[in-house]
N, C-alpha and C positions, 0 to 999 in steps of 0.2 A: 431566493439565494440564501444560503446559510451565512449568517453574519450577525454576531451579538458582541462585538468587541474580542472575542476569543478568536485567535489566529487559525490557520489551516497548517498542518505539518505535511509536507511531502518529502518522503525519505527514500533513498535508493541504496541498493548494495553496490559495492564497487569491488574491483579486483586490485591487486597490487599495482597494476599498470594504468588503471583508471581507463581502460579501454572497453569495458563491458557495455552492453546496450542501456542497462539501467542507469548507470552513471551518466553516458552521454545524453540520454532522454532527459534526466534531471536538469542537466545543463541548458538543454534546448527549452525546456518548460520555463526556466528563469528567465529566458529572453523574451518569452511570448506573454507569460502571465504578469501583468503589472497592476499597480494602484489597489491591491488588497494586500492584507496582512498575511503573507505566507512565510513559513519557515522552511527553507530548503535545506536538507541535511543528507550527508553520505554516512553510511555504516561502513566504516573502515576496518573494523575489528570484530570482536565477538558481539552478537546481537544483545547479549546480555548487559554489556557496558552501555550501548546505545540506549536500550530501554530505560535503565536506571537514570540516565542522564536526560533524556529527551521525552519520555513518556510519563514515567512514574512522577507524580506530583505537579504534572502540567495539565492544563486544560485546553482542549482544541475543540473547535466546531467540527473539524473534519480531519481525519488522519488517512493519508494516501500512502501505501507501500508500493514500491517497484522493485520487481525482481525479473531475473532472466529465465526464459524457458525455451526449449527446442522446438515448440510448435510453430506455425505460421500465423497465428492470430494473437491479439491481446486477449488473455484470459481474465475475465472478471471472476475473481475467486469468492464463493459464498460460504465456505466453512474452513476452519482450521482444526487440526487434530492434535490431541494431547500426546504428541510423539516427537521424539527429536533423537535421530540415530537409533531409532527402534527402542528407546527407553522413554518412559513418562516424563513430561516436562513438569507437571505439578501432580504428584500422587493424590488420589482422591478427588480429582477433579473431573469434570465431564470428559468422555472421550472426544466428542466433537462439539465445536461451538459455531453457531451461525454468526457470521460477521453481521454487524450492525449497519448493513448497507443503507445508504440513502435511496430514494426512489430513482431508479436508473431505467426508466421505460425508453428513453431515447438513446439509442445507440446504433451505429452503423455496423450491421452484421457482416459486411466485407472486412471489416477490421477487428471486431470484437465478438468473443463467445463466452458464454456463461459456464463456469467450471466449478467443480467442488473437490478438486484435487491439488492441494497445496504441497504435496510431497511431505517429506519428514526431516527437512533440514532447516538452514537458517530463515528462509521465507516463512516457512510454517511456524517456526519458533517465535518469530516476532509477531505474526498475525495472531497465533494463540495466545501469547502472553498480552498482547494489547487489548484483544477482546476480553479475556478473563478480567483484565484490570478495568475495563469500561464497564463490565458487568458487575464486578464485585462493588464498584463505587457508585453504581447507578448513575453514570453519566449520560448525557444526552448526545454524546460525541457519535458522529457517523465514522464508518471505517470501511475503507475500499482497499483491497489489494489487487494489484494488476501484475500478472506475469507477462513480460514482453518478450516477443520473438527476438531471440538473440542474433539473428541474421538480418534484422531489419534496419532501415534507415531511422536514426534517432530523430531526426527533424520531422518526418512524417508521423512517427509515433507521437511525439509531443503535440503535433497539430491535432492529431486524433483524440488524444486525451484531453486537450484544451476544448476541443468541440463536445466531447462527452460531458465535461463539467459545465460549459455553457448551456448546452441544450437541456440539461437537467436542472438547471438554476443552482448549481453548487458554487459558482463564482460569478 
């Protein structure tokens, strides 16, 4: 289990109505993960503001991001790209960054798939900026980004994410 007095951050993107699957899954995770220090946060506006408030200057054991995707499985993203709306996020930084994933050997392939396609919008901006910060500060923080199938049941997704974290000794 990752645990040394530093909390875990789980964040999710939300839409203006709070109806997207990432938001709903975060709420379900809050109901089922208890007794450990987890900060559950929603990104309600631009990811840059969220990054400055919750990532920069904070220390976490594990950061888990949740975003929506059109596919039928939860995508465990492995890389983020230095691109936001077809422009560089940080000039002169690497084009691709591998996320500092913890060991995730145990996952149900009926629900999860490994992916390296974060896209180039808000999810990717957050994952890239977070990983660059982790790398630059030489932090031991592990970093997971999960793209969730937007037409799935949030309770089932939360249960599967909880199982992933338990089976891999992360909580």
